[in-house]
N, C-alpha and C positions, 0 to 999 in steps of 0.2 A: 704694466709693474707686474714682473712674476714673483712666484713663490721663493725664491732665491732671493731676491731684494728685499721682501719681507724678513724673512728670516735673521738676514744679515743687518738690515733697521734693528729689530728685536733684540737680538745677541751686544750690538752696540749698545745698544740702551740699559742694556742689564749690565754691562761692565760699566759706563759711564755712573749709574745709580750707585756705586762702590766707593766714588770721592762725593759724587752729589749728598749721600745717604751721610758720609761722614760729617761734612762738612752742616748740613741741617743738624745733625746731632750736637756738634760743636756748639751752633750759635742757640741751640734749644737749652744746652748744659747753660750757657752764660746768662740768659732771661730766668732760667729757674734758681741759678747763684743769685741774681739781685731779688728773687721773690721768697727766699728760705722762710725768711719770717713772715711774710704775706697770709692773706686766706687761701685755703686748697683751692678755692674756686679759681682764683687767678694762674696758679700751677698748673691748673687743670688745665685751663684756656688755652696756656703756653705749651704744653703739652701736646694736645688736639692739634695747635695751628699747626706744628711741629711735624706730628705724624702726616696729618695733610698735605701738609709742603713734601713729604719721599713720596708722597702719591701725584699730586700734581706737576712736581719737576720732569719726574722721569719722562710722564703724559704729554707734557709738552715737546720734551726732549723727540719722543716717538715721532709725535704729532709732523714736526719740523722736519725730522729727518725722512720723512717717507713723503713729504713735498718736494723737498730738494731732489731726492732720488727722482721721484715722478719727473720733475721737470727738465732732467740732465736726461733721462731717458728720454722723452719726447723729442728735443732736439738733437739724440744722439748718430741715429742712423744715415750716414751719407750714402749715397751710389757708390758705386765699383771706381776706385781709384781716388777716394776722398776717407778719412777716418774722424771721428768725431770724439771728443776727450771726457774722460770719467772723471769723479773726484782723484784727487791725492791721495795715492796709496802710502802706507806709512812704512816704515821699515824696524828690524828690530822684534821685539817684544809684540808691537801691533799686527806685521806681517802674523806669527805666531798666533795671534788671538783671531787674525781672520780666516786662518787655514782651519781653526777648530771653530768656528762658531755655531756652525748646525748642531755640532754634539754640545754647543753649551746650551742651546734654545730646547734640543731635546730635554737635557738631563732637568732645566730647569722647568718644562713642562710637566714631565712624568710626577715628579715631584708636587711641583703646586695641584697636582691632577691627585694623588694620592691624602695631601692636605685637605683639598675642597672634599673627596670622600669623607673622612674624617670628623669634616664640621659638619657634613650633611646628616652622617651618624647619630652624632650628639644632638641636633635639633631633630633627627625622628626621636629619639631615647625622651626627649623633653617632652614631644608632644603626646607621644603614647604615655609617662606616667599621668600627664597634666589628662589624658581622657579615660585610663583606667584605673587609678589608684583611689583609694577611698575616702571620703569626705568622714573629716569630726565636728559634727554641726555645734557644738560650744567653741571650740576655735576660730570656724568660721563667723560664726558673731561677733568676736573681739576681734580679731582683724577687720571686720567690715566695719566697726565702730571706732579703730584706729585710724583708719582711712579717711572716716569722715572728717576726725580730727586733723589730720592732714589736707584735707581739701580738694579729694581726690572722689571723682563724681562717677570714674567710671567701678564696674563690678571686679571686685578682684576675688579670684577662686584660691581656693587651700585644697591642700592635697597631703597625704599623709605617706609617707616611703618609709619600706623597710630598710633596705640598703643604701643610706645615704648620711653622711656623716654632718651635715650642716645643712640652714636652710638656704634657697638660691629662688631667685624671682628669673621668669622667664615670660616670655611675651610681649606686646604693646597693645593691641586694641582689645586683646581679652588675656593682661595679667594674669598669673599666678604664680604662686609660693609655695614650692613644695618642701617639707618641713618633715626632717628624719623623724621616723617614728620612735628613736629612743629618744630623742629630747621632748617626745610629747608625753612619755609616758615614765622619764626619769628626771628633767629638769623643772627646776622651781618655776611655778606660772608664770609670776611676776618677771624672772628674767629671760625665759623665752617670749612673752611680751614685748621685752624689751629688741629682742634679735628681730623679730617681726615690724617693730617699727623703723629698725634700720633697711629690711627689705623695700618696707612700704618707699622710703625715702627715694630709693632706685626708682619706683615706680613712678612718681608723683615726678621727677627727673626723665623719663624717657630712656633713661641710660639702658635698657636692653637694644635699644637700637644702636647707638654708640657702639656697645660690644658688639656687635654685628660687624660692624665697619670693620672695625677691629681685627676681629676673624679674618676676612677679607683681604684686609691690607699686607695682615702676618700668612698667609695662604701664598699672594702673589710675589710679595719682598723676602720670603721667608730666608734668603741666604744673608740676609743683612745685621748683624747685632744692633745695630743701631734703630731699626724698626722693632724690635723684640725689648729695647730698653728704652724707646718712646711708647709703647703698649705698656709695658709695666708701670714705668710712672703714671702713664694716665689711670689706671688699676688704683695704683694705689694711693693718689690722690682724691681717686672718686670714691672711694672707701672712707676717706677722713671726712667728706660733705655729706656722705649717706650717714655717716655716726652725731656728725654736728646737727644736722637736724631729728635725726631720732631721738637724742639728747635735750634738744629745745621743747620735742614734743612730749617728752614724758618730766619733764621738770626735773630729772635726775641721773644726771654723767654717771655718778656712782653706780646707779644701775644697769646701764650696758656696758660697761668697765668690769663689773663682774658676771655678766652674761659673756662677755669676750672671754675671760680670764677661764669661764666653764669649760666653752669652746676648744681653747688652748691645750686643755686639757687631753682630749681626744686625740684620737687617730685619723685624720683626715686625708683627702687629696684634692687639690684645686680643680674643681670644675671650669673652663673658661668662657662655655658657650653660654653663661647665665651669670647671673650676679649672685654671688654668694657673700655669707656675712663673716667667714672666715677669710676672706681676699684682703690683699697685702697684706704687714707685718703686724701680728695680732699684740706682739707686746709691746711696739712703737704705740699704735692705738690706744691699747689701756694706758700707756704712761700721759698721753696726751690728751685723754678724757680726763684721769685724776689731776693732772697739772700741766693746765693750758698754756702754752709759750706766750711771750709778749713778741707782738708783732711789728717790729721794725725792721724796714727796708735796709740791706746791706750791700752796697753795690762794690764794694773792694771785693767781696766775695766772687764775684764774676771775672778779677781781669786773669785769671790762669785758663779759664774757658775762651773768655775774648781773644789769648794772648794764642790759644789753640787754633781758633776759630783763622785767622789772620796768617797764621801757618801753613794751612789745608789750603787757603786760598793761592798761596804762594805757590806751595808744592804741587798741587795738580792743576796748575792754569796750564802748565807747559804738558802737562801728561797725558792730557784726557784729546784722546781721537774723535770728541761729540760729534762736531761738526766741519771739517778739515774745508780749508780755503778753496775757494774753485780757482783755476790757473787763470791767468791773464789770456793766454793761448791754448788752444787744444792739441794734442798732438797728432801729427797728419804724416801719413802713408806716401812714400814714393816709389811710384811705380817704375822711375826707369832705374833704379836703383837695384831690382832684380827683373828676373823671368817671370813672364807670364804663367800661372798654371796650367799645368797641360793635361787637356781630358784622358781620365782613363781610359783604354782600349776597350773592356768589357761596357762601362758606363756610356759609350759612344754608340758601340753595337748595338745597346738594348735603349738607346735614342733617351737615357736619364737627361734630366733637366730639374733646374731649381734654383732657391737663396739661400745661402749658407753666410750666416750671422756669428762675426769670431770677435772673441775678446783678445785684446794684448796687454801686455804689462808693458808698456813701453821706459825703457830707462833714460836717464839726462844724457848719455852718450847715444841716444837713438835707436839703440838695439832692442831686440824683441826679447824679452827676459822669460816671458810666459805667455802661451798661447792657448785656448781654450774654445768650444763649439759651446755658442749659447744660445742661438737657433738652427737646428740642423736642416737641409735641404730636403731631407727624408732619402737620401742616399749617403750611407757612412762612408763609400768609398769617394764620392766628390767632396765630403766634407774634408778630410782627412787629404787630399790631394790640395785643397784652397788652404787648408788649416798649416802643412808643409812647408807650401812654396812661399807664401805671403811672410811664414816667421823668418824667411833669410833676407826681406827688405830692409830698408832702411825706413826709421822714421825721421820726420821733423820733430823732435818733442817738445811737449808743452814747456811755455814758461811761468815764471810768477816773478813779477818786479825784475824781469829781463833776465832772470837766470831759467839754465834748463831744470827741468823735476821730471820725475815720476811720474808716470798716472797710469790711467787705463787708457785705451782707445779703441772705437769699435770699427768693425769694418764688414760691409754687406758684398758679398761678391757672387755674381749673378753667373750662374753656367747655364747657356743658352747653345742652341746648334746655328743659329743665324749666322 
């Protein structure tokens, strides 16, 4: 299996995920619509399953495609005078995409690399802040008491950071809560304690690990809006879950709502590499804490999303070239239809020998529409003569259900002085 095959498999997997991700988003939207009055834990689970499907589906597609291509290539090389068939090639937009797959994969890899660097830079900043920023002994003691109330047995560190607008939580094995210096000096202690209870709820639930996985998925599948929407819904529901845990621990939902209201007045930017108290829609969180909704499931709300999902299945079922159907018979070269390649004089004088492997795009009428060198003989002159001569030959086209179809065929031509 050569690099071109791997690039092609990755490229088509990325293209296929356009419709796969849209379908997953539609189905997840339907589930969330049915659960819109349910507990946030249930919506959180549904969104997580949707994001997991966005990873597993293209991963399974890529593995299947590589296995099928590998099996085809293992049987495709035939001796001189015969040709093996490749997979059915598309026409129109599929051909256009196929011609630009290398650029698609290159662009995807470049963007994913840049996003990876951004993620690593954020993690390094958090690590540096946890190691170098000062400790406030009074608030460290308060944080530890809150952790014990929540049943957290691990030691949770607290660091005071000057240039930060909202408390954030990072780390799993050695969790740390980064608190803005402006809040330590300017916010009422009982309100800041409410924000710390919220952050400790994230520590209790190990949300940092899930958040890291989200960042990895966003990095790999950055080009699909469905991934960002699902990830946003996960963060929104996660913040509501943490609010509920903090409110139960404090016994005062109103106090947490007031603390969030104070945060809402500040100018801040969201830090997605760690759990922040200002995550999600602050006003909706405040309203929810002060006026909890009655939780009643309503399946009718999911009807529009279910209809859209059904339309997506029908629309993309015929559009996706994910795994083309293998022809019943492969294209075969008819050597009697053309002259045998003539040994170039210079190559003959230099006694050049070798085997060239050629790829031919054979149309349904048996003519070679495209020819290229797959594996060189080591001598460009021999490669070009074989390619040009065999391109003039006729092929017996591949057939599917008795009908001739376009397909790729491989020919191995041996140059020998015998």
